Structure formats: structure tokens, C-alpha cells
N, C-alpha and C positions, 0 to 999 in steps of 0.2 A: 538508474540507479548508480552510485559512483565506486568504481571497480578501485579497488587497494588490494597493500600489504597490511593484514593486520598486526605483522610482527615488528612493522616502523613505527616506533611510540617517538622519534623525535620528530616526524613530520607533523605525526597524531597532535600532539602537544602544542606546533608552532602554525599550522596549518587554519587560517580561518577561510570556507568554503562559505557559496551563497546560503546553505542551507543553516548554516549558524544560525543557535538560539542568541546570541548577545547582540546581534545588531535587533532583532526585533527588542528586544530588551530592555536596550539603551534607556529610552524617556522612562519607562517605569523605575530603572535602576538611579537614575541620577533623583527622578525625584522621594524615592526611600531615600537616598543618600543624605539631600536635604533636611528632612523632614528626620531622621535620627540624630544629625547634629544638633537641630533643633533644641529635641527632647536632650541628648546630651547638656544645653546648653543649661535649658531650665531643673535639671538635677544635681549639675554638679556646680552651677555659678547660682544660681539665685533660690535654688529650693538645696542647700548641702546641710542640714541638720542630720543629728540620728533617726531622727522615726523614718524620713522617705526612704533613708536606706534600709531600716529593717522592712518599710512593708513592701520593697521592691524584693528583699529575699524571700518573703512569705510567698509573693506573685511566683516567683522562682519557683517555688514546689508544684503549683498547679502549671505550671508553661512546660513545666518536662513530662506531667503527661499529655499534655495536647501536643509534645512533641514524637512522642509514641505512638498516639493515635492516627495522625498526620502521617506516617513513617508506613504504617499499616494502610493505610486509603493508597499513598501512591505506589508501593508495591501488589497493591491488585490493580492500580491504573494502568501500570504496564507492564504487567504479565497478560492482563486481558488484551491490552493493544498488539502485543507481540504474538501472540496467539491467533489472532484474525491475519496478521501479517503471514505465518508460518502457513495458515490454513489455507492462504492463497495461493502461498508456494505450492502448496502440495496438490491444490488444483492446478497449476499448469502443468506438475508433472506429470499428474493424471493424464491431461490432455495431450502433453507430447508424447505419451505410450499407446493412449486411443488413436492418435493418427498414426500414429508408426503402426499400429498392428494393421488398421486397415491398408494399408497400403502394402504393406507383406504379405494381407489376403488376395488382394488385386491384381498382385504382380503375380501369384500364385496361380489368377485365376482367368483373367484376360488372355488371351494370345500375344504370343511375343509382339506381331506384327501389327496389331491392331492399335496404333500411335494415338490416332485420334483420340479414343476412349480411353486411355493412359493419357492424354495430355487433359482431355477434361477434366477426368476425377482428381490429376494433379493440382489444374490450378484452384478447384472446388477447396480440396484439402487445404491445401497452402495460404487460403484466403482466409480459412476460417479462422487460426486464429490472431489473422491482421483486423477482418474485421468485429471480434471477442476486445482488442486490446481498444481499441478505439470505440466500441459501445459502451467500457467499460468508464469511459473518461468523455458518457456523453457526446459522441462526438463519430461520423461517418465515414466509411471510407474517405482520403480524398482524391478527390477526381484523378490525379496521377497514375493511382493504382490501374484505373481501368482502359486510361487510354493507353498505355503500356502495353496492351495487350492487342494485337492486330485484330481486324473484322476478320479474318479467314481464320480464323481459332476456334477449335469447338466448342468453346464456352464463350463465344461473343454470344450468340444470341439470346445466353440468360443474363449476362451480367446487367441488363437494364432493370428486370425485378431486383437484382441484389441491390441494385444503386439505387431503386426508390424505395428499397423497403424501409421500413420505420427501424423495424428487427435483423439487422443486417446476417448477423449467427443464425439463425432462425431461419431465413431464408434460406440461406446456402445449409443447411440440413435439409429442408425440403425439396430443392432443387437437386442433392444427392438420394436422398430415397428417390424418386423419381425417377431415378436413370437407373438406379437396379432393376427397379421393377420392367423398367423397359429393356433390359438386359434378361431380364429371365424371359421377357416376352419372346426374346428372340432366340431361347436358346444358349446364352453366353454364360447362366447364373443358375445353380440349382435352387430350391427353395431351401433345403438343407443350409445351402451359403448362405442366402440370402438369411436364415436367421443368425448367422456368425454376424452379418453385416448391421444388424438389424441393433442387436447388444453393444455392437462398437460406435453407433449410432447415436444410441442412447447416452453412454457414455461424455459423448462431448455435450449434448443439452445438460446433462445432470452437473457437467463440469461449469456451462456457460448459468447456470442456476445457480450454483454456489459461489461463484462469484458475485453475481446477482446480489445475493443474500447478505455479502459482507457489504457491499461498496452503499447498501441502501436499507443497509438496520446500523448506525451508529450509536454508540453509547448513549444511554437514555439522559435528558437535558437535563434531570434536575439532580441528578448525579456530577454531572459537571458541573455544573451553576457550585456543587455544593464544594468541588473542591477548589475550585479555584479562590473560592468566600474564604473556606478554610486554611488557605496559601497564605493568602490576602491579610486575615486576621492576625494569622500566625508570624506571620514578619513585623505587624506591625505594634505587635506588644513585645518581640523582642527589644529595642532600647529600652522599652519601661521598664524591662527585669535587666538588664545588662549595661546601661549606662553609667551606672553606678560604679561597677569596676572596669568597663574599658574606657570611660570618657569620651574624648571626641573620636577616638579608633572604632568606636559602635559603629560610624558611619560606613567606612567601608566593607567593615564585616557585614552589618545588616546587608546592605547590597548584595554580597556575596553569597549569604543567605538567600536571598530571592534568586538569586541569579541559580541556585540550584536547584530548588524548590522548583523555580516555574522551567526551568529544562527540562527536567523529567516532565512536568503535565507538557510541553509545548512538543517535543515528543513523541509521547504517547498519542497527542492528536495528529502527527506526522504518519506515525505507521500504521495506525488503526484501519486507515482507506490504503493500501497497499497501490490500488491499481492511477491512482493522478499522475505518475508519470514524476514525481518530485527524488528527490536526492536520496531520500532512503527506501522509497517505492522500488517494488520488483522490478526487474529488466526485461519488463513485458516483449520491446521492441526486439531486444536480441532475442527472447527464446522465440517468439513468432519467426524471426529470421530462420534461428536452426533449426526450426520446423519444416520452414521452407524450401531448406539444401536436403531436408530427412525424402519428402516427397518427391523430388528430382531426383535423388540415386535411385530412391524404391522404386519406381515409376519409369523411368524417361532413360538412366545411365543402366541399360541394362547388356 
């Protein structure tokens, strides 16, 4: 995600970054520009009689209704996409709170001098958001995350299971729960304390499931195709209706109309899955780092 100052208008207007929709739309914009110029030549040069002008005016009445309908579709499209983006942000906020609560409870429960258990729990909790981040991108935790942990570390024996797991966040939660069960057997935790931990672990998996729901449930295919066809049809009719009024200026105007409408659709496509690591997606990498810092402060820096 790009970090920016929302009050800096001058920079926004003149900045073109790699996610700018203009770069993706240039070929289509040029094609529409030539099409509009050709239609302007036909209407204003080859057939510049009164009847063609009157017919274009009549089409304009229907065209205004189509424009209103298209605006409703685009509003619904962008609102739906943003709701998915915001839903993802709320889920990662819940993840942050759940892990911090687990660390606070563990810090109050584990003996102060039990460094090994504290390091073990801190490693698992700090690795969970990293695993979730890569899992949502259909990737696994990179190998260097595991090689940075020395062989003498209390969590080292379990790293192989996490590394080979198909669903790494699930594997981490499973190991965490097993470790809590072991601590109960050794008298480090009570059954009542275990119930509190179970509730927080359930929240971790609820967040994971909620993020998977957003990732694996795209907007219905038929709806997406219909919007694209509607935008294309609307832009193709635009020079037919207004070329008799704008003449050859219809070419840049039509290109601008296409740029605005298509950009709204492209922006919605980009933000409807906020976990891909694109410029407009959630800063999951930064959030995972902040969660890891919190786990270290709460469990190790005492």
C-alpha cells in the first residue's frame, strides 16, 4: 500500500504511479479516439444534412437514461469493492487485537524466568500474521524466515511442520493449542485459563476464514461482464449522439469519458481483493511487522 498525504492535491494531480489506470487503458483509449474521429467525419462531412442531426438528438434522450443507469451500476460496484476492502481491514484489526490479548494473558500466566516458553509462544504468534499474509497470496512463508531462527530456539523442532504444511496459519494455531495443552499437564496453566486462550485462538481462525472468504469470493462473473459491456456500449454510442455538436473535438472527449468510466471499474477490481500486495491493497506486511513487535514487547521485553 502506498503511504501518502491525502491533503497534498498538487502531488496527486501530477503524479503517475505504476498502478495508474491511464497506463493500462492507453491502447483502448487510442482506438476509441480514432473511432470517434471517424464517426465525426461521417456525420459532419459526409452526411451533414438536417435529418441526421435530428436523429442524433432523438437518440440523445435515450442516451441520457442509459447514462443514469450506468452511474447506478458503477456506484454499486465501487461501494461493493470498498466494502470488501474495509472488511479486510477490520479483520486484520481483529487479528492484531487477538494476538495482543493472547500475549498479555501469556505474560501474566507464564513464570517470568521461563524464557523458553515465552520465546516459543512469541515465535508462533509473531509468525501467524506472516503466514496469513502469504497464505492469502497463495504463497508459503519464504525459507529465510525459518533459517533466521537458530536450531537452539525452543520453536525450532516445530518449524519443519509449519514449513511443510499446506495451510500454514492453521498449522501454527494447531501447534499453539498443543503447547497450551502441554502446559496444562505440567501445571503451568489451569483449565479456566485455557478457556480464555481457546476463545482468542478461535478469533485467529475466524479472521483467517473471513479473509479467505473475501479472497475466494469474487464479484459474480455475469455482473462483471455486464458492466464492462455496458461501459463499452455507452462509449461507442457517445460519438453518434454528440459528434454533430462537438465535431472533431468528440475524439478527445470520448477518450476522456472512457478513461473515467473504465478507471472506476479498474479501481474496483483492484481493491475488491485487498490482499494481493498491490499499491491500493492493505499494508499486510507492515501490519504483520507491527504485530511481531508487539509480541516481542509483551512476552520478551519484561
